[in-house]
Residue, then its C-alpha position, 0 to 999 in steps of 0.5 A: x268785130x269789136x271797134x275801139x279808138x277808131x280801129x278794129x281791136x278784136x274779131x269775136x263771136x256774135x254771142x260773146x260781146x264785151x259787157x259794155x259794148x254798144x251793139x250794132x246788128x245789120x241783119x242780112x246785109x253784107x258788112x264789107x271793108x270800106x271801099x278804096x278809090x284810087x282814081x278820083x278827080x277832086x278839082x279843088x282848088x281852082x275848079x271847085x265848081x267842077x267838084x270839091x272835097x265836100x261834095x266828092x267825099x259825100x258822094x264817096x261815102x254814099x257809095x261805100x268808099x271810106x278812102x279816096x286818092x285824088x288825081x293831080x290834075x284838073x285842080x289849079x294848080x295841078x299837084x306837080x310840085x310841093x307848093x301845089x301839094x300844100x295848096x291841095x292839102x289846105x283845100x282838103x282840110x276840114x272838108x272831107x267826110x272820108x279819108x284821103x291821099x294824094x297822087x303827085x303829077x309826073x309831067x314834062x319838065x318836072x323831074x326835079x320836083x319828083x323827089x321833093x314830092x316823094x319826101x312830102x308824102x304823095x302816094x305815087x305819080x300820075x302821067x298822061x301819054x296823050x294831052x290831058x285835056x287841061x293846060x296845067x297838066x302836060x303830057x309826058x313824052x317818051x323822053x320824059x318817061x326815061x327821065x322820070x321812071x328811074x327816079x320813081x323806081x328808086x322810091x318804090x312808089x307806083x307810076x300810074x299811066x293814062x296809056x294811050x299814044x297820040x300817033x294812032x289817035x291822030x291817024x284815026x282822026x285823019x282817016x275820017x271821011x264822012x262823019x258826024x260828031x253827034x254820032x258815038x261811033x265817030x268818037x269811038x273811031x278816033x280813040x282806037x284800040x291801037x292807041x292803048x295797045x302801043x302805049x302799053x307795049x312801050x310801058x312794058x319795055x320801059x318797066x323791063x329796063x327801069x323796074x319802075x312799078x307801073x299801074x295802067x289806069x282805066x284799061x278799056x281794050x281787051x286787045x292789050x290783055x295778052x301783052x299784060x299777062x305775059x309781062x306779069x308772068x315775066x315778073x314785071x311790076x305792072x298792075x292794071x285797073x278798069x272802071x265801072x263804065x267799061x264793065x257796065x256799058x257797051x258801045x252798041x248801047x250808047x245813043x248818038x248825042x249821048x255825051x254823058x258817056x264820053x270818056x277816054x279811052x272810050x267805052x268799047x264794044x261788048x266783046x271787050x266788056x266780056x273779056x275785061x270781066x274774064x280778066x278780072x276773074x282770072x287776075x289779069x286785071x287787079x282792081x276796079x277804080x271809078x275814074x270819077x271825073x266830073x265837070x260843069x254840066x254845060x261842058x258835057x254839051x248835052x244840048x248839042x250832043x257834040x262828042x268832039x267838044x264835050x268834056x270826057x269824064x264819067x261821074x260814078x263814085x256814089x254808084x260804082x259798087x251797085x253798078x258792079x254788083x248788078x252787072x257782075x251777076x251776069x258774070x257770076x261774081x261773088x262778094x269776095x271778088x268785090x272786096x278784092x277788086x274794090x278794097x284790098x287791091x286798091x289799098x295795096x296800090x297806094x300803100x295803105x294795106x295796113x290800115x285800109x281795105x280789109x277787116x282785120x285786127x289793127x285796121x281802121x274800122x272802115x266799114x260798108x254796109x251793103x244790101x245785096x238785094x235792094x232793087x232801085x232806080x238811079x235818080x239825081x238825089x242818089x248822085x250827091x256829087x256837085x254836077x248831076x250828070x251821069x250815064x247811070x241816071x235812070x238805070x235800075x240796080x240791085x244792091x245798095x249801100x245802106x251805111x258807111x263808117x270811117x274809123x268807126x264813125x257813121x258818116x252815111x246812112x240811108x241818104x243821110x250824112x249824120x257826121x261833120x267832116x272828119x276825114x284825114x289824110x293817109x300817108x304810108x299806112x298812117x292816118 
């Protein structure tokens, strides 16, 4: 391919480059489109000690990501109105190595802020149907969904939903008799499959009514797949993601006290992992997003192993591609599958298909150089995000990102970051 002025200008035979071209040959490594992560928590401003644009974007570049879309919660203020979006933009400016966009928040009581956020350029909206874990981002009730969905539907933008309902969770908590919060099975019991299943069935009914684009984030239970398959066969505008941790780990292998594995929904049994891989291959799950959700190490309660009070979130943006490639070999995936799940479909979700997630004339020269055969062990120096805690530490992977280019500029190569931050905000297919 030929790169000029930050974009791919031509795709030509290797034997016929322009006379004045500067050649880069990556041998037998894969040359992939830059990965796009539509589910990442960059907690600046307000909680930059959890994760900021500088550290998150370095970790993203090391993971082969060239564009990330930031979730609206965990920063202070949460991105639930135009003033907060302006603060978020100011915080990001001049700090990011990779390109970025922003989701707005749909929370109880902010329906009047949705249209202004749409006009201000958010890529879509995120909502929680259970408490989010932070006071600044209120969960959306069913009444709130009825208020927000017609507004969002009119824009054509997606509504991303954390699909768990509180009723089954409360019921599961009340049913605990003899339990220890240091045991993973206790936590797993309190986030039952039924919480996801009921939430997804509610959303399907509302999509049928309002025709609002809905995206189910971080699907963990395979029990919802038949409902989702039927809804999509009906033509309802629903897309689905799952995450690397649901595809790599399983509940049976999580030790008691290992709170680095805590996330919501929880990592479920290997049966679910197998079905999620099948659904990806069959097209019933559209994409893989990281849900990179860091926090200060002390909030993970590693010393006590208390799953009840530990922050729920897994950090993985620098490792996701390698984790998926490694585990995916057991499920006979190809590199083309990776491109579809981690490049093309995420770019489509956030409206960036014309510029991101593909190698094509006119697209941004966002490239990930990936060695599919490199065998390595994850250590802290591979993480690059701010707080060095992850369930992937000490795992052995096959496949490693060698280099990452954003709009033709080398931003990462073999654990080095040779460029100054030059990431730009992406809106509606432009940079």
